FIGU-846936 format. One record per atom (N, C-alpha, C, O): residue in one letter; atom name; x, y, z. Coordinates in steps of 0.1 Angstrom, whole numbers, plus 5000, padded with zeros to 4 digits. Atoms other than C-alpha are relative to their C-alpha. Example, Ala and Ser with C-alpha at 12.3 -4.5 7.8 and 13.67 -1.06 7.14 Angstrom:
["a","N",[5009,4988,5000]]
["a","CA",[5123,4955,5078]]
["a","C",[5009,5012,5000]]
["a","O",[5019,5012,5007]]
["s","N",[4991,4989,5000]]
["s","CA",[5137,4989,5071]]
["s","C",[4992,5011,5008]]
["s","O",[4997,5022,5009]]
***
This chain:
["x","N",[5010,5012,4997]]
["x","CA",[5137,5282,4869]]
["x","C",[5011,4998,5010]]
["x","O",[5023,5000,5008]]
["x","N",[4989,5002,4990]]
["x","CA",[5152,5271,4904]]
["x","C",[5010,4987,5000]]
["x","O",[5004,4976,4999]]
["x","N",[4997,5015,4998]]
["x","CA",[5176,5243,4907]]
["x","C",[4996,4991,5009]]
["x","O",[4996,4994,5021]]
["x","N",[5005,5009,4992]]
["x","CA",[5163,5212,4918]]
["x","C",[5011,4989,5003]]
["x","O",[5013,4982,4993]]
["x","N",[4989,5014,5003]]
["x","CA",[5194,5184,4929]]
["x","C",[4993,4991,4997]]
["x","O",[4980,4990,4996]]
["x","N",[5004,5014,5003]]
["x","CA",[5194,5151,4921]]
["x","C",[4996,4996,5015]]
["x","O",[4985,4992,5014]]
["x","N",[5008,5002,4988]]
["x","CA",[5186,5144,4958]]
["x","C",[4986,5001,5002]]
["x","O",[4979,4992,5003]]
["x","N",[5012,4996,5002]]
["x","CA",[5156,5161,4957]]
["x","C",[4989,4991,4988]]
["x","O",[4979,4985,4989]]
["x","N",[5008,5009,5010]]
["x","CA",[5145,5147,4926]]
["x","C",[4997,4983,5002]]
["x","O",[4988,4977,4997]]
["x","N",[4998,5013,4998]]
["x","CA",[5152,5112,4937]]
["x","C",[4990,4999,5009]]
["x","O",[4980,4994,5005]]
["x","N",[5013,4999,4989]]
["x","CA",[5131,5117,4969]]
["x","C",[4987,5000,4993]]
["x","O",[4979,4990,4993]]
["x","N",[5016,4995,5010]]
["x","CA",[5101,5131,4947]]
["x","C",[4997,4989,4993]]
["x","O",[4986,4985,4997]]
["x","N",[5001,5012,5008]]
["x","CA",[5102,5101,4922]]
["x","C",[5001,4989,5010]]
["x","O",[4996,4978,5006]]
["x","N",[4996,5012,4992]]
["x","CA",[5110,5077,4950]]
["x","C",[4983,5000,5008]]
["x","O",[4977,4990,5010]]
["x","N",[5010,4998,4991]]
["x","CA",[5081,5090,4970]]
["x","C",[4982,4995,4989]]
["x","O",[4972,4990,4993]]
["x","N",[5009,5003,5010]]
["x","CA",[5058,5086,4935]]
["x","C",[5003,4983,4998]]
["x","O",[4991,4978,4996]]
["x","N",[5001,5010,5002]]
["x","CA",[5066,5051,4931]]
["x","C",[5000,4989,5009]]
["x","O",[5000,4978,5006]]
["x","N",[5005,5005,4989]]
["x","CA",[5059,5040,4965]]
["x","C",[4984,5001,5004]]
["x","O",[4978,4995,5012]]
["x","N",[5014,4996,4995]]
["x","CA",[5025,5056,4965]]
["x","C",[4990,4989,4995]]
["x","O",[4981,4984,5002]]
["x","N",[5008,5013,5002]]
["x","CA",[5011,5026,4943]]
["x","C",[5002,4990,5009]]
["x","O",[4993,4983,5014]]
["x","N",[4998,5016,4994]]
["x","CA",[5029,4998,4962]]
["x","C",[4995,5001,5015]]
["x","O",[4997,4992,5024]]
["x","N",[5004,5003,4981]]
["x","CA",[5012,5010,4997]]
["x","C",[4985,4993,4996]]
["x","O",[4984,4982,5002]]
["x","N",[5008,5013,5005]]
["x","CA",[4977,4994,4980]]
["x","C",[5003,4988,5000]]
["x","O",[4994,4982,5006]]
["x","N",[4995,5011,5004]]
["x","CA",[4994,4964,4971]]
["x","C",[5006,4994,5016]]
["x","O",[5005,4982,5020]]
["x","N",[4997,5003,4988]]
["x","CA",[5008,4964,5006]]
["x","C",[4990,4998,5010]]
["x","O",[4992,4988,5017]]
["x","N",[5013,4999,4994]]
["x","CA",[4976,4970,5024]]
["x","C",[4994,4986,4997]]
["x","O",[4994,4979,5007]]
["x","N",[5006,5008,5001]]
["x","CA",[4958,4943,5005]]
["x","C",[5004,4988,5001]]
["x","O",[4997,4978,5000]]
["x","N",[4992,5011,4994]]
["x","CA",[4984,4920,5013]]
["x","C",[5001,4996,5013]]
["x","O",[5001,4985,5018]]
["x","N",[4996,5001,4981]]
["x","CA",[4988,4926,5051]]
["x","C",[4987,4995,5006]]
["x","O",[4986,4987,5015]]
["x","N",[5012,5003,4992]]
["x","CA",[4949,4928,5056]]
["x","C",[4993,4987,4996]]
["x","O",[4981,4985,4998]]
["x","N",[5006,5015,4998]]
["x","CA",[4944,4891,5048]]
["x","C",[4997,4997,5013]]
["x","O",[4987,4991,5014]]
["x","N",[5002,4999,4989]]
["x","CA",[4945,4892,5085]]
["x","C",[4996,5015,5006]]
["x","O",[5004,5025,5005]]
["x","N",[5007,4989,4994]]
["x","CA",[4921,4919,5102]]
["x","C",[5010,5005,5009]]
["x","O",[5016,4998,5018]]
["x","N",[4992,4987,4995]]
["x","CA",[4942,4950,5115]]
["x","C",[4991,5011,5005]]
["x","O",[4979,5010,5001]]
["x","N",[5004,4987,4999]]
["x","CA",[4933,4983,5129]]
["x","C",[5009,5010,4994]]
["x","O",[5021,5007,4995]]
["x","N",[4991,4991,5006]]
["x","CA",[4948,5013,5112]]
["x","C",[5014,5002,5008]]
["x","O",[5024,5000,5002]]
["x","N",[4987,5000,4994]]
["x","CA",[4975,5020,5136]]
["x","C",[5007,4991,5000]]
["x","O",[5017,4991,4993]]
["x","N",[4991,5013,5003]]
["x","CA",[4987,4986,5139]]
["x","C",[5004,4999,4984]]
["x","O",[5016,4997,4983]]
["x","N",[5000,5000,5016]]
["x","CA",[4987,4984,5099]]
["x","C",[5009,5012,4997]]
["x","O",[5016,5009,4988]]
["x","N",[4992,4990,4998]]
["x","CA",[5007,5016,5102]]
["x","C",[5012,4994,5003]]
["x","O",[5022,4993,4996]]
["x","N",[4987,5003,4999]]
["x","CA",[5031,5003,5120]]
["x","C",[5005,4985,4993]]
["x","O",[5018,4983,4992]]
["x","N",[4998,5012,5005]]
["x","CA",[5033,4969,5105]]
["x","C",[5007,5005,4988]]
["x","O",[5018,5001,4986]]
["x","N",[4993,4994,5012]]
["x","CA",[5042,4988,5074]]
["x","C",[5011,5006,5000]]
["x","O",[5019,5003,4991]]
["x","N",[4989,4995,4995]]
["x","CA",[5066,5008,5089]]
["x","C",[5011,4994,5000]]
["x","O",[5021,4996,4993]]
["x","N",[4990,5012,5000]]
["x","CA",[5084,4978,5102]]
["x","C",[5005,4995,4985]]
["x","O",[5017,4996,4982]]
["x","N",[4991,5004,5012]]
["x","CA",[5090,4964,5069]]
["x","C",[5000,5005,4988]]
["x","O",[4998,4999,4977]]
["x","N",[4993,4992,5010]]
["x","CA",[5101,4993,5052]]
["x","C",[4992,5009,4989]]
["x","O",[4998,5015,4980]]
["x","N",[5010,4992,5012]]
["x","CA",[5068,5009,5033]]
["x","C",[4994,5011,5010]]
["x","O",[4985,5011,5018]]
["x","N",[5002,4987,4988]]
["x","CA",[5071,5043,5052]]
["x","C",[4986,5004,4991]]
["x","O",[4985,5005,4979]]
["x","N",[5015,4991,5002]]
["x","CA",[5035,5058,5050]]
["x","C",[4994,5008,5011]]
["x","O",[4992,5004,5022]]
["x","N",[5002,4992,4988]]
["x","CA",[5023,5085,5068]]
["x","C",[4981,4999,5003]]
["x","O",[4973,5000,4994]]
["x","N",[5015,5002,4999]]
["x","CA",[4987,5080,5085]]
["x","C",[4993,5007,4993]]
["x","O",[4984,5001,4987]]
["x","N",[5012,4992,5008]]
["x","CA",[4969,5112,5068]]
["x","C",[5001,4992,4987]]
["x","O",[4989,4989,4984]]
["x","N",[5000,5008,5012]]
["x","CA",[4977,5093,5037]]
["x","C",[4991,4983,5002]]
["x","O",[4983,4979,4993]]
["x","N",[5000,5014,5000]]
["x","CA",[4971,5054,5050]]
["x","C",[4983,5003,5006]]
["x","O",[4975,4995,5001]]
["x","N",[5017,5001,4996]]
["x","CA",[4932,5064,5068]]
["x","C",[4994,5003,4990]]
["x","O",[4983,4997,4989]]
["x","N",[5006,4994,5014]]
["x","CA",[4922,5083,5035]]
["x","C",[4997,4985,4990]]
["x","O",[4987,4980,4986]]
["x","N",[4997,5014,5011]]
["x","CA",[4935,5050,5014]]
["x","C",[4988,4988,5004]]
["x","O",[4981,4981,4997]]
["x","N",[5006,5011,4991]]
["x","CA",[4917,5026,5042]]
["x","C",[4987,5002,4993]]
["x","O",[4981,4993,4988]]
["x","N",[5014,4995,5000]]
["x","CA",[4885,5044,5035]]
["x","C",[4994,5000,4983]]
["x","O",[4983,4998,4979]]
["x","N",[5001,5001,5018]]
["x","CA",[4887,5045,4994]]
["x","C",[4999,4985,5000]]
["x","O",[4988,4980,4998]]
["x","N",[5003,5010,5008]]
["x","CA",[4897,5012,4989]]
["x","C",[4986,4990,5009]]
["x","O",[4982,4980,5002]]
["x","N",[5010,5008,4995]]
["x","CA",[4866,4997,5015]]
["x","C",[4987,5008,4990]]
["x","O",[4981,5002,4981]]
["x","N",[5011,4992,5013]]
["x","CA",[4839,5024,4994]]
["x","C",[5006,4993,4987]]
["x","O",[4996,4990,4980]]
["x","N",[4996,5008,5015]]
["x","CA",[4859,5006,4961]]
["x","C",[4994,4980,5001]]
["x","O",[4992,4971,4992]]
["x","N",[5005,5014,4996]]
["x","CA",[4847,4972,4981]]
["x","C",[5012,4990,5002]]
["x","O",[5010,4978,5004]]
["x","N",[4990,5009,5000]]
["x","CA",[4882,4958,4983]]
["x","C",[5006,4997,5015]]
["x","O",[5015,4989,5016]]
["x","N",[5001,5002,4984]]
["x","CA",[4881,4958,5022]]
["x","C",[4990,5001,5007]]
["x","O",[4983,5011,5005]]
["x","N",[5011,4998,4989]]
["x","CA",[4857,4953,5050]]
["x","C",[5006,5004,5013]]
["x","O",[5017,5002,5018]]
["x","N",[4998,4995,4986]]
["x","CA",[4855,4968,5082]]
["x","C",[4990,5000,5011]]
["x","O",[4978,5001,5011]]
["x","N",[5012,5003,4988]]
["x","CA",[4842,4962,5116]]
["x","C",[5003,5005,5013]]
["x","O",[5014,5003,5018]]
["x","N",[4998,4993,4988]]
["x","CA",[4840,4979,5147]]
["x","C",[5005,4993,5011]]
["x","O",[4995,4988,5016]]
["x","N",[5001,5003,4988]]
["x","CA",[4856,4966,5178]]
["x","C",[4998,5007,5011]]
["x","O",[5003,5018,5013]]
["x","N",[5005,4992,4985]]
["x","CA",[4839,4975,5212]]
["x","C",[5003,4993,5010]]
["x","O",[4997,4997,5020]]
["x","N",[5000,5006,4992]]
["x","CA",[4851,4951,5232]]
["x","C",[5012,5004,5012]]
["x","O",[5012,4998,5023]]
["x","N",[4991,4994,4995]]
["x","CA",[4881,4972,5244]]
["x","C",[4997,5010,5008]]
["x","O",[4985,5010,5009]]
["x","N",[5004,4985,4996]]
["x","CA",[4880,5007,5263]]
["x","C",[4999,5007,4988]]
["x","O",[4988,5013,4987]]
["x","N",[5001,4993,5013]]
["x","CA",[4886,5022,5228]]
["x","C",[4997,4993,4989]]
["x","O",[5005,4986,4983]]
["x","N",[5001,5006,5014]]
["x","CA",[4866,5012,5199]]
["x","C",[5012,5000,4990]]
["x","O",[5020,5009,4988]]
["x","N",[4990,4995,5016]]
["x","CA",[4888,5004,5167]]
["x","C",[4993,4992,4987]]
["x","O",[4987,4981,4987]]
["x","N",[5007,5005,5013]]
["x","CA",[4878,4998,5133]]
["x","C",[5011,4991,4995]]
["x","O",[5022,4996,4991]]
["x","N",[4989,5013,5007]]
["x","CA",[4896,4962,5121]]
["x","C",[4997,5006,4984]]
["x","O",[4988,5014,4982]]
["x","N",[5003,5003,5010]]
["x","CA",[4898,4961,5087]]
["x","C",[5009,4987,4992]]
["x","O",[5020,4984,4995]]
["x","N",[4994,5013,5008]]
["x","CA",[4904,4929,5061]]
["x","C",[4997,5000,4989]]
["x","O",[4988,5008,4985]]
["x","N",[5003,4995,5013]]
["x","CA",[4905,4925,5026]]
["x","C",[4989,4989,4996]]
["x","O",[4988,4978,5001]]
["x","N",[5009,5005,5005]]
["x","CA",[4875,4914,5007]]
["x","C",[5002,4987,4989]]
["x","O",[5013,4985,4984]]
["x","N",[4996,5008,5009]]
["x","CA",[4869,4885,4983]]
["x","C",[5004,5005,4987]]
["x","O",[5013,4998,4980]]
["x","N",[5000,4989,5010]]
["x","CA",[4867,4913,4956]]
["x","C",[5022,5005,5000]]
["x","O",[5030,5006,4991]]
["x","N",[4989,4993,5000]]
["x","CA",[4900,4927,4972]]
["x","C",[5012,4987,4998]]
["x","O",[5024,4990,4996]]
["x","N",[4993,5014,5001]]
["x","CA",[4917,4891,4970]]
["x","C",[5002,4999,4983]]
["x","O",[5012,4996,4976]]
["x","N",[4996,5002,5020]]
["x","CA",[4912,4892,4930]]
["x","C",[5006,5010,4998]]
["x","O",[5015,5008,4990]]
["x","N",[4993,4984,5006]]
["x","CA",[4924,4928,4926]]
["x","C",[5012,4998,5005]]
["x","O",[5020,5000,4996]]
["x","N",[4986,5008,4995]]
["x","CA",[4956,4915,4948]]
["x","C",[5006,4995,4990]]
["x","O",[5016,4999,4985]]
["x","N",[4990,5012,5011]]
["x","CA",[4967,4890,4926]]
["x","C",[4997,5007,4986]]
["x","O",[5005,5002,4979]]
["x","N",[4995,4995,5010]]
["x","CA",[4963,4909,4896]]
["x","C",[5009,5011,5002]]
["x","O",[5016,5014,4992]]
["x","N",[4989,4993,4999]]
["x","CA",[4984,4935,4910]]
["x","C",[5009,4996,5002]]
["x","O",[5019,5003,4997]]
["x","N",[4987,5008,4998]]
["x","CA",[5009,4911,4921]]
["x","C",[5005,5000,4988]]
["x","O",[5016,5005,4986]]
["x","N",[4995,5008,5010]]
["x","CA",[5011,4895,4888]]
["x","C",[5003,5015,4991]]
["x","O",[5013,5014,4983]]
["x","N",[4992,4989,5009]]
["x","CA",[5015,4934,4870]]
["x","C",[5012,5005,5010]]
["x","O",[5021,5011,5005]]
["x","N",[4988,4996,4989]]
["x","CA",[5040,4941,4900]]
["x","C",[5013,4991,4995]]
["x","O",[5024,4996,4993]]
["x","N",[4991,5011,5004]]
["x","CA",[5058,4909,4889]]
["x","C",[5006,5002,4983]]
["x","O",[5018,5002,4978]]
["x","N",[4998,4999,5017]]
["x","CA",[5054,4914,4850]]
["x","C",[5012,5019,5001]]
["x","O",[5023,5021,4995]]
["x","N",[4989,4988,5004]]
["x","CA",[5072,4953,4854]]
["x","C",[5009,4999,5008]]
["x","O",[5017,5009,5008]]
["x","N",[4984,5005,4993]]
["x","CA",[5100,4938,4877]]
["x","C",[5009,4996,4991]]
["x","O",[5021,4998,4990]]
["x","N",[4989,5009,5008]]
["x","CA",[5110,4916,4852]]
["x","C",[5004,5010,4987]]
["x","O",[5015,5011,4982]]
["x","N",[4998,4991,5008]]
["x","CA",[5104,4942,4826]]
["x","C",[5013,5013,4999]]
["x","O",[5021,5016,4991]]
["x","N",[4990,4993,4994]]
["x","CA",[5124,4968,4844]]
["x","C",[5017,4991,5004]]
["x","O",[5028,4996,5004]]
["x","N",[4989,5008,5001]]
["x","CA",[5149,4941,4850]]
["x","C",[5006,4997,4990]]
["x","O",[5017,4993,4994]]
["x","N",[4998,5006,5011]]
["x","CA",[5156,4932,4813]]
["x","C",[5005,5011,4993]]
["x","O",[5013,5010,4983]]
["x","N",[4995,4987,5006]]
["x","CA",[5158,4971,4806]]
["x","C",[5015,5002,5004]]
["x","O",[5025,5002,4997]]
["x","N",[4986,4998,4993]]
["x","CA",[5185,4976,4831]]
["x","C",[5012,4992,4996]]
["x","O",[5023,4995,4999]]
["x","N",[4989,5013,5003]]
["x","CA",[5205,4944,4818]]
["x","C",[5005,5004,4986]]
["x","O",[5014,5000,4979]]
["x","N",[5000,5001,5018]]
["x","CA",[5199,4958,4783]]
["x","C",[4997,4992,4991]]
["x","O",[5001,4991,4980]]
["x","N",[5007,5013,5012]]
["x","CA",[5179,4930,4768]]
["x","C",[4985,5006,4999]]
["x","O",[4974,5005,5004]]
["x","N",[5016,4990,5008]]
["x","CA",[5156,4953,4749]]
["x","C",[4993,4993,4993]]
["x","O",[4983,4998,4988]]
***
């Protein structure tokens, strides 16, 4: 079995940790309508690195699940699809935020030895 260094393992596991947070970040940021590329930049500026090849399928999946609503803006020379969170997406976001906070509190207790 080839040796995998700690740095590679950290990167791999960190990617797994971030994967679930992108959904929560999108549901949070899309309280205000945004198109995909602007959302990609906003996420990147906030330190949530996500690739376009990951984000666009995620947006379509969240829309199919009823968590996002999309509309085409054809007022400009280049049509853009804008996404915003749906009422159901708002409810799911609230539940995910509770889970996120609970998980953070649990990990904090574990790392402080308060089992």
